[in-house]
Residue, then its C-alpha position, 0 to 999 in steps of 0.5 A: m751173290v753171285i756164288r750164291r745164285r750159281l749155287g741154285s743154278v746147280v741145284l736146279i741142274c741136278l734136280s733136274v737131271c735126276l727126275g728125268n732119271s727117274f721118269a725114265q726109270q719109271s716109264a721103263s718099268s712100266t712099259g716093261q710091265r705092261s710088255s710082260r702082261s701082254h701075250p707073244p704073238a704065235a711063231g710064224k704070224p706077224t703082229a698087227s704092228t708089223i708091215m710085212p713086205a710085199k712078194s715077188g710079183e705081189k701088187t702093193p697098195l699103192e700101185p694102179a691096179m688096186a684103184e680099178k674099181a674106184g669111182p662112184q659105186k651103186a648102193d644095195e637094198e638098204g642103201r649102202t655103198r661099197l668103198p671106192m677101192e677094194v681094201r685089203k685084209s690087213v687094213s683095220f680101220r677106227e671111228i674117227g667120227p663124228a662122235i654124237s652128232g651124226g647118229r642123233v636124231t632130228a626129225v621124224a614123220g609119217v605116213p598118214g594111214n600107214n603104220n608102217i611107213y616112218y622117215v628119220g633125219a639124222a643130224d648128219g646123217g640122213v634120211f632113212r624110210t622103214s616101210d615096215g614098223g621099223m624093224t628095217w630101214k633104208a638110206l636115202f639121203q646118202h648122194e646129197s650134198v649135206a648130210s644134216i636134217g632140221a625137218l621132215a614132212v611127208d605130202p598128205v595128198n601124195p605120200n611119195i613126195i617128200w619134204a626135208g630140210t637140211g641142217e639140224a635146229k638144235v644147234r649144239n657146238d657139233v651142229s653141221f649146216g644145212d644148204g635148203v630144203y629138198k623134195s623127192t616125188d619117188a618116196g625118196a629115191r631121188w631127192k632135188r634142192m628146191g632153194l633157200k640156200d643159204s638159209f644154213q638150219i631148217s627147223a620146221i616145215a609145215i604143209d598145206p592139206y587142201h592145197p599141197n604145193t602151199v609149203i611154210v618153211a621156218a629157217m633158223g638161219s647162220p649160227w655163226d654170225d648174222n644173214e638174211e635168209r632167215g625167218v618163215y618162207r612160203t611157196t605156193d607152187g611147189g618149190a619152184t619160188w618163195q616169198k619171205v612172210l616173216y624175217i625179224g632180224p639177222s640175228v633172229g631164227i624162226a626155232d618153230l611154226a605150228m599150222d592149223p590142221q584144219n584151218p590153215q591159215v591159222l599159222f602160230a611163229a616161235a622168233y629166237r634170237y642166238r649166236r653160236t660161237p666154238w665156245s660158246y652159245s648165247d640167246g634171248g632178248p626181247e626179240n623172243a616171241i610167239y607171233k600168229s596169221l590169220n591168212q598164212g603169213e600174209a600178216w603177223t600179230l606178236l603175241s604177249g601178255h594175257g596170261l604169257p611171260k614177260k621177257p625175256v624168254g628162252r627158245i620155244g616150242l609150238a604145238i596145235a593140238a590136232s583134236s581141237p586146234n583152239v588148243v594151243y601149247a607153247v615150252m620156253g624157257s621162263n622164270e615164270g614156268v616152262l609150259w603154257r597152253s591156249d585154250d582159244a587159239g592164242d588169246h590167251w595163255s595159262t602157265v600148265s607147269k613150272d617144271e623143268e624137266v619138262d623143257a630140259r636144256p631149252f636152248y637145244f631142245s624147246r619142242l613139242e611133238r604132235f601125235 
């Protein structure tokens, strides 16, 4: 028995050596073939991987003289800034991220009566403005403490006042956090944080068209853990103070908010329980529902039945028809359908569509846009 075990060990060692030599030969052969196919460098010119020594008297990139231009740089007309210090042409850069989230558009807001001015928010790229209908864009938010944008709104009375809710509301596993609500009074040239620092992700902002100092914000809260700063918030003094007017629980945020454009006292809010981890996502439950207020958030009514699907439902998106505010739409993940419509301001509902393409990936993108 001992002899057999020893023979078995010898055989395994021999096999390992043979396989290792075979792999090494194949690697060397493959390397040789790749090298033979590559073009040799021109005479006298270094390859890209060659590090050339500095000539006598020449300053190296590590010398302090190279950092003389370090420090904050002023943005150019397009909102771009130069690198913080001079970099030699021999140094090359490669993209290391973020992969997709940085450029994903998460919010769009236009200026009423001006078809050329639009503001766009990115998942992790800040805010941009176009003044020529999209031909050119200027970066506006590159010097703030965060770059993730969840919602944008333009003051309907003074279009120079812009509100930005930070923290993307589409909670992918690459989501970036925000740190509250920002306000600009000069069309995005300068910003001031107005509060709700721990709201993390903001899904919607609505401005009272008759009293623009009254602003309603839908906050989703932290996607990673329970926290208290989530729900519907209202300011009546332009952001100086905030009041939480709807709160369901520490794991339930507000995924969407709709304001009646003709009667801003009427609000609809979509409650949404969710939790993100690096490896999974869970959402839905009895807390998910549509709430309605007739007094701008002082009191709320939970809507159920009367044509709405039975619980549990997934994430909900809301929109009110500007031309006919009694018409309200709701998109949600449900086994009974996808899109619902009310013709009496939310009292009764009917199924409009069961086509899943209307609400693809509802746990991320249940959203209705009003144009």
